[in-house]
C-alpha positions in Angstrom: -69.5 -24.0 38.1 -71.5 -21.1 36.6 -74.1 -18.5 37.7 -77.0 -20.8 36.7 -75.7 -23.6 38.9 -75.2 -21.2 41.8 -78.8 -20.0 41.4 -80.0 -23.6 41.5 -77.8 -24.2 44.6 -79.2 -21.1 46.4 -82.8 -22.2 45.7 -82.1 -25.7 47.2 -80.3 -24.2 50.2 -83.2 -21.8 50.9 -86.1 -24.2 50.2 -84.3 -27.2 51.9 -86.0 -29.5 49.5 -85.4 -30.5 45.9 -89.1 -30.6 45.0 -89.8 -27.2 46.5 -86.7 -25.7 44.8 -87.6 -27.1 41.4 -91.1 -25.6 41.8 -89.6 -22.2 42.6 -87.2 -22.5 39.6 -90.0 -23.7 37.3 -88.1 -26.8 36.3 -88.5 -30.5 36.8 -86.8 -32.3 39.7 -84.4 -34.7 37.9 -82.3 -32.0 36.1 -82.0 -30.0 39.3 -80.8 -33.1 41.2 -78.3 -33.7 38.4 -77.0 -30.1 38.6 -76.5 -30.5 42.4 -74.7 -33.8 41.9 -72.4 -32.2 39.2 -71.6 -29.3 41.5 -70.7 -31.5 44.5 -68.5 -33.7 42.2 -66.8 -30.6 40.7 -66.0 -29.2 44.2 -65.3 -32.6 45.7 -67.3 -31.9 48.8 -70.7 -32.7 50.3 -72.9 -29.6 50.3 -76.0 -31.0 52.0 -76.9 -33.4 54.8 -80.1 -35.3 53.8 -82.5 -35.6 56.8 -85.6 -37.3 55.4 -87.1 -34.8 52.9 -85.2 -31.9 54.4 -81.8 -30.9 53.2 -79.5 -29.0 55.5 -76.3 -27.3 54.5 -73.0 -28.7 55.6 -70.3 -26.2 56.9 -68.9 -26.2 53.4 -72.3 -25.8 51.9 -72.9 -22.8 54.2 -69.7 -21.2 53.0 -70.7 -21.7 49.3 -74.2 -20.3 50.0 -72.8 -17.1 51.5 -70.3 -16.6 48.6 -72.9 -17.6 46.0 -75.5 -15.2 47.3 -73.0 -12.3 47.2 -71.9 -13.2 43.7 -75.4 -13.6 42.3 -76.5 -10.3 43.9 -73.4 -8.7 42.3 -74.3 -10.0 38.9 -77.9 -8.7 39.3 -76.5 -5.3 40.3 -74.3 -5.3 37.1 -77.2 -6.3 34.9 -79.4 -3.5 36.5 -76.7 -0.9 35.8 -76.2 -2.0 32.2 -79.8 -2.5 31.2 -81.6 0.3 33.1 -82.2 2.6 30.1 -85.7 3.8 30.8 -85.0 6.5 33.4 -86.4 4.5 36.2 -89.8 4.0 34.7 -89.6 0.3 35.1 -88.1 -2.2 37.5 -88.5 -3.0 41.2 -87.9 -0.7 44.2 -87.6 -2.3 47.6 -88.1 0.1 50.5 -87.7 -0.6 54.2 -89.7 1.3 56.8 -89.0 1.5 60.6 -91.5 -0.1 62.9 -92.4 3.3 64.3 -93.7 4.1 60.9 -93.6 7.4 59.0 -96.4 9.9 58.8 -97.6 10.2 55.2 -95.7 7.2 54.0 -98.6 5.6 52.2 -99.3 9.0 50.4 -95.7 9.1 49.2 -96.0 5.5 47.8 -99.3 6.4 46.0 -97.8 9.6 44.5 -94.7 7.6 43.3 -96.9 4.9 41.9 -99.0 7.4 39.9 -95.9 8.9 38.4 -94.1 5.5 37.8 -96.9 2.9 37.5 -94.5 0.3 36.0 -92.2 0.2 39.0 -93.1 -2.6 41.3 -92.8 -1.6 45.0 -91.7 -4.0 47.8 -92.2 -2.6 51.3 -90.5 -4.2 54.3 -91.1 -3.2 57.9 -88.5 -3.8 60.6 -86.4 -2.1 63.4 -83.9 0.4 62.2 -80.9 -1.8 63.1 -82.2 -4.7 61.0 -83.2 -2.4 58.1 -79.6 -1.2 58.0 -78.4 -4.8 57.7 -81.0 -5.4 54.9 -79.7 -2.3 53.0 -76.1 -3.7 53.4 -77.2 -7.1 51.9 -79.3 -5.4 49.2 -82.5 -7.0 50.5 -83.9 -3.5 50.3 -82.3 -0.6 48.4 -83.2 2.2 50.8 -84.9 2.5 54.1 -86.6 5.0 56.4 -84.9 4.7 59.8 -84.7 6.4 63.2 -81.3 8.0 63.8 -78.7 7.8 65.1 -77.4 4.5 63.7 -73.8 3.3 64.0 -73.4 1.6 60.7 -70.5 2.2 58.3 -70.8 2.1 54.6 -74.2 3.9 54.4 -75.3 7.3 53.3 -77.6 9.0 55.8 -80.1 11.6 54.6 -81.7 13.4 57.6 -85.3 14.3 56.9 -86.8 15.7 60.1 -86.6 15.7 63.9 -89.7 15.5 66.2 -90.3 15.2 69.9 -91.4 12.1 71.7 -94.7 12.4 73.5 -96.3 10.6 76.4 -99.3 8.5 75.5 -101.9 6.9 77.8 -105.6 6.2 77.9 -106.2 9.1 80.4 -106.2 12.8 79.6 -103.0 14.5 80.7 -101.6 18.0 80.2 -97.8 18.0 80.6 -95.9 15.3 82.3 -92.3 15.1 83.6 -89.8 12.3 83.2 -89.8 11.8 87.0 -93.6 11.3 86.9 -93.3 8.9 84.0 -90.7 6.9 85.9 -93.3 6.0 88.4 -95.7 4.6 85.8 -95.7 1.2 84.0 -94.3 1.8 80.5 -94.5 -0.2 77.2 -91.4 0.6 75.3 -91.7 1.0 71.5 -88.7 -1.1 70.7 -86.6 -3.9 72.2 -83.6 -3.6 74.5 -80.4 -2.4 72.8 -82.1 -1.1 69.7 -83.3 2.3 68.3 -85.9 4.0 70.4 -85.2 1.9 73.5 -81.7 3.4 73.6 -82.9 6.9 73.1 -85.5 6.6 75.9 -83.0 4.8 78.2 -80.4 7.6 77.7 -82.7 10.5 78.5 -83.8 8.9 81.7 -80.2 8.1 82.6 -79.2 11.7 82.1 -81.7 12.7 84.8 -80.6 9.8 87.0 -84.0 8.2 86.7 -85.1 4.6 85.9 -88.2 3.8 83.9 -90.4 0.8 84.8 -90.7 -1.3 81.6 -93.5 -3.9 81.7 -93.3 -4.7 78.0 -91.3 -4.0 74.9 -93.2 -4.0 71.6 -92.1 -2.9 68.1 -95.5 -3.5 66.6 -97.2 0.0 67.0 -100.7 -1.3 66.4 -100.4 -3.9 69.2 -98.6 -1.4 71.4 -101.4 1.2 71.1 -104.0 -1.4 71.7 -102.2 -2.3 75.0 -102.1 1.3 76.0 -105.7 1.9 75.1 -106.6 -1.1 77.3 -104.8 0.4 80.3 -102.0 -2.1 80.5 -99.5 0.8 80.6 -98.4 4.1 79.0 -95.8 4.7 76.4 -93.4 7.2 74.9 -93.4 7.5 71.1 -92.4 10.0 68.4 -95.2 12.5 67.8 -95.8 11.3 64.2 -96.6 7.8 65.4 -99.9 9.2 66.7 -100.7 10.5 63.2 -100.5 6.9 62.0 -101.8 4.9 64.9 -103.6 7.4 67.2 -107.3 7.0 67.7 -110.1 7.6 70.2 -109.4 6.8 73.9 -105.7 7.6 73.4 -104.3 10.8 74.8 -100.9 12.4 74.3 -99.0 15.0 76.3 -95.7 16.8 75.9 -92.9 15.7 78.2 -91.5 18.5 80.4 -87.8 19.1 81.0 -86.7 16.4 78.5 -84.6 16.9 75.4 -86.2 13.8 73.9 -86.3 13.8 70.1 -86.5 11.3 67.4 -84.7 11.9 64.0 -86.1 10.4 60.9 -83.8 9.7 57.9 -83.2 7.6 54.8 -80.3 5.3 54.2 -78.7 3.6 51.2 -75.4 2.0 50.4 -72.4 4.2 50.0 -70.2 3.7 46.9 -72.8 1.4 45.3 -75.1 1.8 42.4 -78.4 3.4 43.2 -81.2 2.7 40.8 -82.9 5.6 39.0 -86.2 4.5 40.6 -84.6 4.9 44.0 -83.2 8.3 43.1 -86.6 9.4 41.9 -88.2 8.1 45.2 -85.6 9.9 47.3 -86.3 13.2 45.5 -90.0 12.7 45.9 -89.7 12.1 49.7 -87.4 15.2 50.1 -90.1 17.3 48.3 -92.9 15.9 50.5 -91.1 16.3 53.8 -89.2 19.6 53.3 
């Protein structure tokens, strides 16, 4: 069993089909089938259950998949460390961004691209909790998240704090949490995650309950619902810089210590690519 065989096995496990896996690997089907047969014979176990054209992992196959994925990723990490000799001017940089978005993020990417045009950028959007998991599995190298996050093994770089604001399709001056508690709200997250927890906690401190009619982590969809009058929302102020438009009105929230902290995270005690280091320094310069 070698790294090449493990790469073949991972492709089959993820594609669930020999033909699709061979296309992904740019090879013909018979040699790939032979490699799988050799691997199963060497291990003495059945790795897949054939169900028509689909191939599902057995319990032993699932175990091998998890271990193989970790091993192959580790090998890639070693290769990157050894071969990165061009000061971060080439390579791939995968960056995660929270669903609440970051004001000026596209400008940062464009500035980085102009300075390092040969670095390929991969941008992934998700909730902060899932982005932390993606950083841990190296699916992305660093991510913009809303703090706090309770994840060990990560380095947290605080960037800024900003207030939440009340947003609706009607003009409002200032509004209190008690007044907001009487209105239908669309929460910019899902229960148990990120902003949902922050909003829930501030209402709880004042012994109030909010009326949630919807939870939505897609800010464009959320703002469209608010604009249509389905309900109001509470979002970090910078979200309006990205998604705000006509027929949407914001107001500060009275008597509420309701803030969102933005930060970057990456793996602690792990190799950080020069491209990522360059991007981190660029972001610090833009936000500070």
